[in-house]
C-alpha positions in Angstrom: 138.2 41.4 77.1 142.0 41.8 77.3 142.0 44.1 74.3 139.1 46.2 75.7 140.9 46.6 79.0 144.2 47.6 77.4 142.8 49.9 74.7 143.3 53.5 75.8 140.5 54.8 73.5 138.1 52.2 75.0 139.1 53.2 78.6 138.4 56.8 77.8 135.0 55.9 76.3 134.2 53.9 79.5 135.2 56.8 81.7 133.0 59.2 79.7 130.1 56.7 79.9 130.6 56.4 83.7 130.7 60.2 84.1 127.5 60.5 82.1 125.8 58.0 84.3 127.0 59.9 87.4 125.8 63.2 85.9 122.4 61.6 85.1 122.1 60.1 88.6 123.2 63.3 90.5 120.0 65.2 89.9 118.1 62.2 91.0 120.1 62.0 94.2 119.5 65.7 94.8 115.8 65.3 94.2 115.9 62.4 96.7 117.6 64.6 99.2 115.2 67.4 98.7 112.2 65.2 99.0 113.1 64.9 102.7 112.6 68.6 103.1 109.5 70.7 102.3 111.5 73.6 101.2 111.8 74.3 97.5 115.0 76.3 97.9 118.1 75.6 95.9 119.7 73.6 98.8 116.5 72.4 100.5 117.3 74.4 103.6 114.9 76.9 105.1 115.0 80.4 103.7 117.5 82.7 105.3 116.3 85.7 107.4 118.4 88.7 106.6 117.9 91.7 109.0 118.5 94.9 107.0 120.4 97.3 109.2 119.3 95.1 112.1 115.6 95.4 113.3 115.4 98.7 111.3 111.6 98.6 111.2 111.6 99.7 114.9 115.0 101.2 115.8 117.3 103.5 113.8 118.9 101.6 110.9 122.4 100.2 111.6 122.4 101.2 115.3 123.9 98.7 117.6 120.6 98.3 119.4 118.8 97.5 116.1 121.4 94.8 115.4 121.3 93.4 118.9 117.5 93.3 118.9 117.6 90.7 116.1 119.0 88.0 118.3 116.3 88.6 120.9 113.4 88.4 118.3 114.5 86.2 115.4 115.6 82.7 114.3 119.0 81.7 115.7 120.7 81.9 112.3 119.4 85.3 111.3 122.0 87.2 109.3 122.9 90.8 110.1 123.0 93.1 107.0 125.4 96.1 106.9 125.3 98.6 104.1 129.0 99.5 103.9 130.0 103.1 103.3 133.4 104.7 103.3 134.4 107.8 105.1 136.9 110.4 104.0 139.7 108.5 105.8 138.7 105.1 104.4 136.9 103.8 107.4 134.2 101.3 106.6 130.9 102.1 108.5 127.5 100.5 108.6 125.1 103.2 107.3 122.1 102.8 105.0 123.3 105.1 102.2 126.2 107.2 101.1 124.0 110.3 101.6 123.4 111.0 105.3 120.5 113.4 105.8 117.7 110.9 105.8 118.9 108.6 108.6 121.0 110.8 110.8 121.1 114.3 112.4 124.0 115.3 110.1 122.4 118.6 109.1 122.2 119.6 112.7 125.8 118.6 113.5 127.2 120.1 110.3 124.7 122.5 108.8 127.1 124.1 106.3 128.7 120.9 104.9 126.1 120.0 102.3 127.6 119.0 99.0 126.8 117.9 95.5 128.1 114.9 93.5 127.2 112.9 90.5 126.0 109.5 91.8 125.9 107.0 89.0 125.4 109.9 86.6 122.7 111.6 88.7 123.4 115.0 90.3 122.7 114.6 94.0 122.7 117.2 96.8 123.1 116.0 100.4 125.7 115.3 103.1 128.0 112.5 101.9 130.1 110.1 104.0 133.1 110.8 101.9 133.2 114.4 103.2 133.7 113.4 106.8 136.4 111.5 108.7 135.1 108.8 111.1 136.2 111.2 113.9 133.9 113.9 112.4 131.0 111.5 112.6 131.4 110.8 116.3 129.0 113.8 116.9 126.4 112.5 114.4 123.6 110.3 115.6 121.3 107.8 113.9 117.6 108.5 113.6 114.6 106.9 111.8 114.9 107.0 108.0 111.2 106.4 107.3 108.7 109.0 108.6 105.9 106.5 109.2 108.1 104.9 111.9 108.4 106.1 115.5 110.6 109.0 116.3 110.7 108.1 120.0 114.2 106.6 119.6 115.7 109.6 117.7 117.1 111.2 120.9 118.8 108.0 122.0 122.1 109.3 120.6 122.9 106.1 118.7 126.4 106.5 117.2 127.5 105.3 113.8 129.4 102.0 114.0 132.3 100.6 112.0 132.0 97.2 110.4 134.5 95.9 113.0 132.3 97.3 115.8 129.3 95.4 114.7 131.2 92.2 114.1 133.2 92.2 117.4 130.6 93.5 119.7 127.7 91.4 118.5 129.5 88.3 117.0 126.7 87.6 114.5 126.0 84.1 113.3 126.0 85.4 109.8 127.3 88.8 108.6 126.3 90.2 105.2 128.1 93.3 103.7 126.4 95.1 100.9 128.5 97.4 98.7 126.2 99.6 96.8 128.5 102.3 95.3 131.9 100.8 94.6 132.4 102.8 91.4 131.5 106.1 93.1 134.0 105.5 95.9 136.7 104.7 93.3 136.0 108.0 91.5 136.9 109.7 94.8 140.1 107.7 95.4 138.6 105.4 97.9 139.0 101.6 97.5 136.2 99.4 98.8 138.2 96.3 97.8 141.2 97.4 99.8 139.0 98.0 102.9 137.1 94.6 102.5 140.3 92.6 102.1 141.8 94.3 105.1 138.8 93.9 107.3 138.3 90.2 106.3 141.5 89.4 108.3 139.7 90.1 111.5 136.0 89.9 110.6 134.2 86.9 109.2 132.2 88.1 106.1 129.7 85.4 105.2 127.9 87.2 102.3 129.0 90.0 100.0 126.6 91.7 97.7 126.8 94.5 95.1 124.8 95.7 92.1 128.1 96.3 90.1 129.6 93.6 87.9 133.1 95.1 87.9 133.2 95.0 91.7 133.0 91.1 91.6 135.5 91.0 88.7 138.0 92.9 90.7 137.7 91.3 94.0 136.5 87.8 93.1 139.8 85.9 93.1 141.4 87.9 95.9 139.4 86.4 98.8 140.5 82.8 98.2 138.5 79.6 98.7 137.3 80.6 102.2 135.8 83.9 101.1 132.2 85.0 101.4 129.3 84.0 99.1 129.1 86.5 96.3 125.5 87.7 95.6 124.8 90.0 92.6 122.2 92.5 93.5 119.7 93.4 90.8 118.2 96.9 91.0 115.0 97.9 89.3 114.7 96.5 85.7 115.1 99.9 84.0 118.1 100.9 86.0 121.5 100.7 84.2 124.3 98.6 85.6 127.3 101.0 85.6 130.1 98.6 84.4 128.2 96.8 81.6 125.9 99.7 80.6 123.1 97.2 80.4 119.8 97.4 82.2 119.2 95.0 85.0 116.2 93.8 83.0 118.6 92.7 80.3 121.0 91.1 82.8 118.2 89.0 84.4 117.9 87.2 81.0 121.5 86.1 81.2 121.7 84.3 84.5 124.5 81.9 83.2 126.7 85.1 82.9 125.8 86.1 86.5 126.7 82.5 87.6 130.3 83.1 86.4 131.0 85.5 89.2 128.2 85.0 91.8 126.6 82.1 93.7 123.3 84.0 94.3 121.2 86.9 93.3 119.3 89.5 95.3 116.3 90.9 93.5 113.4 93.3 94.3 110.1 91.5 95.2 108.6 92.6 91.9 111.0 90.3 89.9 109.2 87.4 91.5 105.6 88.7 92.1 105.0 91.6 89.8 102.3 94.1 90.8 99.9 96.3 88.8 98.1 99.1 90.6 99.2 97.4 93.9 97.6 94.1 92.9 99.6 90.9 92.3 100.0 89.6 88.9 100.9 85.9 88.4 104.4 85.0 89.7 107.2 84.8 87.2 109.5 81.9 86.6 112.5 83.9 87.9 113.2 81.8 91.0 112.9 78.5 89.1 115.1 79.9 86.3 117.8 81.0 88.7 117.7 77.7 90.6 118.2 75.9 87.3 121.3 78.1 86.7 122.6 77.1 90.1 121.9 80.5 91.7 120.3 81.1 95.1 117.6 83.7 95.1 117.2 86.3 97.8 114.3 88.7 97.7 114.5 92.3 99.0 112.0 95.0 99.9 110.2 93.4 102.8 108.8 95.7 105.5 105.6 95.4 107.5 104.7 99.0 107.2 104.6 99.8 103.5 104.5 98.5 100.0 102.2 95.5 100.6 99.9 94.4 97.7 96.2 94.5 98.4 96.0 90.8 98.0 97.8 90.3 101.3 95.1 92.3 103.2 97.8 94.4 105.0 99.1 91.2 106.5 103.0 91.0 106.2 103.1 87.4 107.2 100.9 86.5 104.3 103.4 88.2 102.0 106.4 86.3 103.3 104.5 83.0 102.9 103.7 83.7 99.3 107.5 83.9 98.6 108.4 80.9 100.8 105.5 78.5 100.7 103.4 78.8 97.6 103.7 75.2 96.3 105.8 76.2 93.2 109.0 77.6 94.6 110.7 79.1 97.7 113.2 81.9 97.7 116.4 81.2 99.5 116.2 84.2 101.8 114.4 87.4 102.5 115.9 90.9 103.3 113.6 92.4 105.9 113.3 95.4 108.1 111.2 93.3 110.5 113.1 90.0 111.0 110.7 88.8 113.7 107.9 88.5 111.2 110.1 86.8 108.6 111.3 84.4 111.4 107.7 83.4 112.4 106.9 82.9 108.7 109.7 80.4 108.3 109.5 78.6 111.5 105.8 78.7 112.6 103.5 79.2 109.7 105.1 77.5 106.6 103.8 74.2 105.3 100.8 74.2 107.6 98.4 73.0 105.0 94.7 73.5 104.9 94.0 70.7 107.3 96.5 71.7 110.0 95.0 71.2 113.4 94.1 73.9 115.8 96.8 74.5 118.5 95.1 77.1 120.7 91.5 77.4 121.7 89.8 80.8 121.2 87.0 82.1 119.1 87.6 84.0 115.9 84.6 86.4 115.7 84.2 88.4 112.5 83.4 92.1 112.6 80.7 92.7 109.8 82.2 89.6 108.1 85.6 90.0 106.5 85.1 93.7 106.3 88.7 94.4 105.7 88.4 92.8 102.3 84.9 93.6 101.2 82.1 96.0 102.2 81.0 94.9 105.6 77.8 92.9 106.1 77.6 91.9 102.5 77.3 88.4 101.1 80.9 88.6 99.9 82.2 89.7 103.3 80.4 86.9 105.1 81.4 84.2 102.6 85.0 85.2 102.8 84.9 85.2 106.6 83.6 81.6 106.6 86.2 80.6 104.0 88.9 82.3 106.0 88.1 80.2 109.1 86.0 82.4 111.3 84.3 80.5 114.1 81.5 83.1 114.5 80.1 85.5 111.9 78.3 88.6 113.1 75.3 90.7 112.1 75.1 94.3 113.3 71.3 94.4 113.2 69.4 97.4 111.8 65.7 97.8 111.0 64.1 99.2 107.8 61.0 101.3 107.9 58.8 98.3 107.0 60.2 96.3 109.8 62.7 94.1 108.0 65.7 93.2 110.2 69.0 93.3 108.2 72.7 93.5 108.7 74.7 96.7 108.4 77.5 98.1 110.4 75.7 101.3 111.4 72.2 102.6 111.7 73.3 105.6 109.6 73.4 104.3 106.1 75.9 107.0 105.0 78.6 105.4 107.1 78.7 102.2 105.1 76.7 102.8 101.9 77.3 104.9 98.8 74.5 107.5 99.2 76.1 110.5 97.4 74.0 109.9 94.2 71.1 108.4 96.1 67.6 109.8 95.5 66.9 109.4 99.3 69.3 112.1 100.4 66.3 114.4 101.3 65.3 112.0 104.0 68.4 112.8 106.1 67.5 113.9 109.6 69.1 114.8 112.9 68.2 112.3 115.6 69.7 113.6 119.0 69.1 110.2 120.6 71.5 108.7 118.1 74.0 111.4 117.2 74.5 115.2 116.8 74.9 115.2 113.0 72.5 114.6 110.1 72.2 111.1 109.0 70.2 108.9 106.5 68.9 106.3 108.9 67.9 102.8 108.2 64.4 103.3 109.6 63.8 106.1 107.0 63.9 103.7 104.1 62.1 100.5 103.2 64.1 97.3 102.8 63.4 97.4 99.0 64.8 100.9 98.9 67.8 100.1 100.9 68.6 97.2 98.5 69.0 99.8 95.7 71.9 101.4 97.5 75.5 100.2 96.9 77.6 99.1 99.8 80.9 100.8 100.4 84.0 99.4 102.0 85.2 101.2 105.1 88.6 102.8 105.0 89.4 103.8 108.6 92.9 105.0 107.8 92.5 106.8 104.5 92.3 110.3 105.8 95.3 110.3 108.1 97.5 107.7 106.4 96.1 107.3 102.8 95.6 103.5 103.4 92.8 102.1 101.3 91.3 98.6 101.4 90.8 96.5 98.3 89.8 99.4 95.9 88.7 96.9 93.2 86.0 95.6 95.4 85.1 98.8 97.3 81.4 98.6 96.2 81.1 94.8 95.7 78.5 92.5 97.2 75.0 93.0 98.4 73.5 93.5 101.8 71.7 90.6 103.5 68.6 90.4 105.6 68.9 88.7 109.0 67.0 85.8 107.5 69.5 85.4 104.7 72.4 85.8 107.1 71.1 82.9 109.3 70.5 80.7 106.2 74.1 81.4 105.1 75.4 80.4 108.5 73.2 77.3 108.7 74.5 76.1 105.4 78.1 76.3 106.6 79.7 73.2 108.1 82.7 75.0 109.6 81.0 77.8 111.7 80.5 77.4 115.4 77.8 80.0 115.5 76.5 83.5 114.9 76.5 86.7 116.8 73.7 89.3 116.4 74.5 92.8 117.7 71.5 94.8 118.8 71.7 98.6 119.5 69.2 101.6 119.6 66.4 99.2 120.7 64.8 101.7 123.1 64.7 104.5 120.5 63.3 102.2 117.8 60.5 101.1 120.2 59.6 104.6 121.4 60.1 106.7 118.3 59.7 104.3 115.4 57.3 101.7 116.6 59.9 98.9 115.8 60.4 96.0 118.2 64.0 94.8 117.4 63.9 92.1 120.1 60.8 90.5 118.7 62.1 90.8 115.1 65.3 89.0 116.0 63.5 86.2 118.0 60.9 85.7 115.3 63.5 85.5 112.5 65.7 83.1 114.5 62.7 80.8 115.0 61.7 80.9 111.4 65.3 80.1 110.3 65.4 77.1 112.6 67.4 78.6 115.4 64.6 78.5 118.0 65.3 77.3 121.5 63.8 73.9 120.8 65.8 73.3 117.7 68.3 70.6 117.4 70.9 72.8 115.6 74.3 72.8 117.1 75.0 76.3 115.8 75.6 78.7 118.7 73.5 81.9 118.8 75.0 84.9 120.6 73.2 88.2 121.2 75.4 91.2 121.9 74.5 94.7 123.1 76.0 97.6 125.0 72.6 97.9 126.8 71.9 95.7 129.8 68.1 96.3 129.2 68.3 94.7 125.8 70.1 91.6 127.0 67.8 91.3 130.0 64.8 91.3 127.6 66.4 88.5 125.5 67.1 86.5 128.7 63.5 86.7 129.7 62.3 85.4 126.3 65.0 83.0 125.2 68.0 80.8 126.1 70.5 82.3 123.6 73.9 83.3 124.9 74.1 87.0 125.7 77.2 89.1 125.4 77.6 92.5 127.1 79.8 95.0 125.3 81.6 97.6 127.4 82.0 100.6 125.2 84.3 102.6 127.4 88.0 102.0 127.7 88.3 101.0 131.4 91.2 100.2 133.7 89.3 98.0 136.2 85.8 96.8 137.2 84.1 96.5 140.6 83.2 93.0 141.8 79.6 94.2 142.3 79.5 95.4 138.7 80.6 92.0 137.5 77.9 90.4 139.6 75.3 92.6 138.0 76.6 91.7 134.5 76.3 88.0 135.3 72.6 88.5 135.9 72.0 89.1 132.2 75.2 88.2 130.3 77.2 85.1 129.6 80.3 86.8 128.2 81.8 90.3 127.9 83.4 92.3 125.1 86.1 94.9 126.0 88.4 97.0 123.9 92.1 96.3 123.2 93.1 99.4 125.2 91.3 98.0 128.2 93.7 95.1 128.1 96.9 97.0 127.1 96.6 100.7 127.9 98.4 102.8 125.3 100.2 106.2 125.4 101.7 107.8 122.3 101.3 104.5 120.5 103.3 102.5 123.1 101.7 100.0 125.5 102.2 101.1 129.1 101.1 98.0 131.0 98.7 95.1 131.1 95.5 95.3 133.2 94.0 92.4 135.1 90.6 92.9 133.6 90.6 89.6 131.6 91.7 87.6 134.6 89.1 89.2 136.9 86.2 88.7 134.5 87.2 85.1 133.9 87.3 84.4 137.6 83.5 85.1 137.5 83.2 82.5 134.6 82.7 85.3 132.1 84.6 84.6 128.8 86.2 87.8 127.5 86.2 88.8 123.8 88.3 91.7 122.7 87.9 94.2 119.8 88.8 95.5 117.4 91.6 93.7 115.6 92.7 95.1 112.3 95.7 94.3 110.1 96.8 97.8 109.2 100.0 98.5 111.0 98.8 102.0 112.1 96.1 100.2 114.2 98.8 98.6 116.4 101.1 100.1 119.1 104.8 100.1 118.2 105.2 97.2 120.7 103.6 94.8 118.2 106.1 95.5 115.4 103.5 96.4 112.8 102.5 92.7 112.8 98.9 91.8 113.4 99.9 88.2 114.4 102.2 89.6 117.2 99.2 91.6 118.5 96.9 88.5 118.4 99.6 86.4 120.1 100.1 88.9 122.9 96.3 89.0 123.6 95.6 85.3 123.3 98.8 83.7 124.8 99.8 86.7 126.8 96.5 88.1 128.2 94.5 84.9 127.8 91.5 86.3 126.1 88.7 84.0 124.9 88.1 85.5 121.5 89.2 88.1 118.9 86.7 90.3 117.1 88.4 91.1 113.8 87.8 92.6 110.4 90.4 90.2 109.0 89.4 86.7 110.2 92.1 84.9 108.1 94.9 86.3 110.2 93.4 85.2 113.5 92.3 81.8 112.1 95.8 81.1 110.7 97.3 82.0 114.1 95.3 79.2 115.7 97.2 76.6 113.6 100.6 78.1 114.5 102.9 75.1 114.9 105.2 77.0 117.3 102.5 77.0 119.9 103.0 73.2 120.6 106.6 73.6 121.7 107.6 73.4 125.3 109.8 76.5 124.9 108.3 79.2 122.6 110.8 80.8 120.2 111.4 84.5 120.8 109.2 85.6 117.9 106.2 83.8 119.5 106.7 85.1 123.0 104.0 87.7 124.0 105.4 91.2 124.2 106.3 92.7 127.5 103.8 95.6 128.0 105.7 98.8 128.4 108.9 97.1 127.5 109.8 99.4 124.7 109.4 102.5 126.9 112.4 101.2 128.9 114.7 101.9 125.9 113.2 105.3 124.9 115.2 108.3 125.8 113.7 110.2 128.8 113.3 113.3 126.7 111.0 111.3 124.3 108.9 109.5 126.8 105.1 110.2 126.3 103.5 112.3 129.0 101.8 110.4 131.8 98.1 110.0 131.2 95.2 109.9 133.6 94.2 106.4 134.3 91.1 105.0 132.5 87.9 104.9 134.6 86.8 102.0 136.8 83.6 100.4 135.7 80.9 100.5 138.4 77.4 99.2 139.1 76.0 102.6 137.9 77.5 102.0 134.5 75.7 98.7 134.2 72.2 99.5 135.5 69.5 100.7 133.1 65.7 101.0 133.2 63.8 98.2 131.3 63.2 98.7 127.6 60.1 100.8 127.0 57.0 99.3 125.4 56.6 99.6 121.6 54.8 102.9 120.8 53.0 102.7 117.5 54.2 105.5 115.3 51.5 107.8 113.8 51.5 107.5 110.0 51.6 111.3 109.6 54.3 111.9 112.3 57.2 111.7 109.9 55.9 112.0 106.3 59.2 113.2 105.0 61.2 109.9 105.0 58.4 107.8 103.6 58.0 107.5 99.8 54.7 107.4 98.0 52.8 104.2 98.6 55.3 103.0 101.2 54.0 100.9 104.0 54.4 102.2 107.5 56.7 100.3 109.9 53.7 99.6 111.9 51.7 98.5 108.9 49.0 96.8 110.9 48.1 100.0 112.7 47.8 101.8 109.3 45.5 99.1 108.0 43.3 99.3 111.1 43.1 103.0 110.9 42.1 102.8 107.2 39.3 100.3 108.1 38.1 102.6 110.9 38.0 105.6 108.5 36.2 103.5 105.9 33.6 102.4 108.5 33.2 105.9 109.8 32.6 107.2 106.2 29.9 104.4 105.7 28.1 105.4 108.9 28.0 109.1 107.9 26.7 108.2 104.4 24.0 106.0 105.9 22.9 108.8 108.3 22.8 111.3 105.4 20.6 108.9 103.4 18.2 108.5 106.4 18.1 112.3 106.9 17.3 112.9 103.3 14.3 110.7 103.5 
């Protein structure tokens, strides 16, 4: 033992052995520490929310208002991102690019000072920061940089701020400076390093990023131990890094080299979740590989209003969750134009799990199933609505010529079916009672003929905004009869009920000999949903016609729902009393809750409260995920819109084409807190208008009408008038059964009997 203790070689061996044991144990200890947190980030901390240019999805990028709005809407530790540019006199400013035309009014202020430079080898014409002193820029104002965003704030005269201005006036919890063009500035005798080292004496820089290797080589050791975290920014894979002359795609394969000068990497989303034709491919191993190399991974390119893969159904929250909470990895931070959405993803919706309990009570009612993902009223749309957590699935009822009730969004087949190559186009007709234009109507074809048509997904925003829904599935699925729809619902253990919407009942009775009410009641009974049934599935009948609901009330005990088609500002008590005579609930539009002018909410009506005082639940439609469907107040986030209607206005149900978004909101873990975080507080109606320049305010609009008794009252439904078999020969194919088939059979028997009598008389006469 004495020899072993005194032998230097043995002591060295023991030390190495001890070190190896520590190295072996260290990962185990880290794993043990991480096991206490659900986050699969490098440190086990929640992902960082980085606000690019502040809340630049709403307000002009890098404006002081955009920066200050982050603290009002995001997690407390949200980091402010500043793209640092240098002016002619070496002042560091926060501005999104070294070219200025896209995000400022520079061309109005200095119309003759456009210039041309080589930027990383690319000839570029524009107005450049290096051609102006900071004093020159005092007459230049920030404006929106992306045309799909509101221009209402462009006249607010937001000035360009220095790095010191942002730091001292806002005192951010975290400050991230991004240096995109260090080599370009050096070519023009401006030193970014000199500026940063100087400003760091008075400004706390927490993160420093750049896509240039030489920038970190030159500045790395000059900050000292208390310097910022260095983050190497990867550009697109085919872009060339200026100092190594390698593509970023090559550099991403050598993360150990990156680790020599940086503690983290910032990469475009596609490095992690590649896309092909705007559909996700399987995720790469980039995050895991970077974590193994000891690098934190920050993902860039997050914005609620563009570049979202079809897989996310236009829901930006779903995209964030796929990067944070997918079971395989979590990025260490996200760079976002909409930090509110990123904040709610981190704090409210991550790690919910499929069995997370419901936190708020309202009905998620589908609109033609999950019609944002598949053609509406098809088996696929209904199956996905059930899977996505809808409480109620709906059937917009139509009738075929042979009297079969089925589900389709419109009585005009051309609105939701692919009829361009259809052999039935010659059956189009103008029906003034339904609409002014020609249509191919459901009652012009038999059910078997309708089933030969292909369904088509609706794209409500393709014409004005070129937004398309799930193109791969645009003609998928098959239409279902009412009977099949009810069987699908009955076999689901998660559904609370069904809603059947009935329209055009009077016309179908009078002109087509089709009794929709009877068809619905008979089908419900046959499917086991009769009044005497023991089923717990709720049945709701909806219509815009009081006469239809009154007829159902007389013949059944199903719940009835009155839909107010018009956008209204108020409703008379007497009208509500009339509605209560035939309806158990009411449907109103979103604009009847939050009136809108020039895509801004102006106020909140008291319609919901007034109807609920009369014990009438209020369901609101139509909720869609596409950002263009929402006023600016909801920050291009469907979840914010739902929250403002449910928690803010207190509605009883959402009618939505994307049930998953609404169903996920119900399990939102932030709703259980005593004090809601800022990103889960309902928006203040008309709040944004208070920060819009008076010159950009929308014009005052006439108030929406008040709903009165006269709007409710209708004559009773007319009796069924049997249609003559020869009245409309055009729409019927050869050998097709008339919708009132029994009448046709009776008439045939009468004609046959009449012919027999004539023949008998002729025989008698001949004798």
